[in-house]
Structures are given as C-alpha cells and as structure tokens.
N, C-alpha and C positions, 0 to 999 in steps of 0.2 A: 522091480530090480534096479532100475535106474536111481531110485532113493538111496539104495545102499552104495552105490557107487559114489555119490555126490556124499554121501557122509564118510567115505573112506578118502575121499580127495580131500574133504575139508580136515581130517584127522591129521592127513598127511601134511598138510601145509601148516597146521599149527605145530607139527613136530619139528618140520623144517625152520620156524620162528623159534621155537624153543630150543634148538640147537644153536642159533644164531646169539639167543641170550646167554646160554650157557658159556658159550665161547667168548663174549664180552665181559661176563663176571670172571672167567679165568684171567682174563687179560688185567681185569681189574684187581684181581688179588696178587698177579704179580707185580703190578704197578705200586700197590699199597705196601708191598714187602720194602720198597724203597724209601718210605719215608720213615723220618727218624721221629724219636720220643712219642710223648703221650699221645698227640694226634695221630701219629702213624699207628700205634696200637688200636686207636679207636676206628680208624679207616682199615686196619686188617680185620679187626673182628666183624665191622659191616659188611666188608667183601666177602669174607669166609660163610657168613651167613646167607649173603645173597647166592653164594656159588653153590652151597649147599640145598637150597631152594630150587635154583634152575637146575642141578642135576637131578634132584629126586623129580621134578616136573618132567624132564626128558627122557628119563628112565620109565615114567608110568605111560608117557605117550609113546614111547617105542615099544613098550609091552602089549599096549592096546592095539598098537598098529601090526605089530608081529612081524617086520621086517625093517630094514634101514633104506629109507627112502633116498632116492636120487637127488642132487641138488643141495646137500647140506653146504654150509659155508665152511669156508677155510680163514684162518686167521687174517690173512691177506686180503680176502673180500669183505672185512669188515672196513677197510679203509681206515685212513689217518683220522683221528676225532679223539673224544675224551677217553673212551674205552676201546678204541680200535686200535688196529696195529701201529707200531712206531717203529723207528729206527733201529732201536734194541731188541725188537721183538724178531725170533728167528721165523 
C-alpha cells in the first residue's frame, strides 16, 4: 500500500508542476499577442502550440489523478521573469 501512496504523491507533484507550466504558457501567449509583425506571428504560433501541449498534458494528469490537487500556482506566484507575471497581468 505505501507504494501506491508514493505513486499518487508523485502524480500529484507532476500535476502541480504541469499546472505551473500551463500558466507560464498562457502568459507567454498573452505576451506574444502584443508583438507586431511577422516575428509576432511566429511567436504567437509557437506560443499557442506550447499552450496546447501544456493544456493537454495538464488535462491528462488531472484525469489520471482524479481530483484537483491543493497547491496549484497562481499567476502572481510565478513571479517576474520572461514568462511570469508582469505589471500588465491581472
């Protein structure tokens, strides 16, 4: 029985990490929407592809876990940085 608890804990940790990655990808999409021109279009496509990948990963992990774990990150907890919260993020 302890082994199944370890596996559930591991799955929960992966789910929490996947949620952080999903939020970062979502913020990246929002920021890419502000970039003008052809470079902006390439960045938007890449950002949306990454967002879809992270969304699907998160969905699959949540399905496997069977519940919404505590400790999911918020946008503000990602902190400032390349894909973290900025002064224009709500």
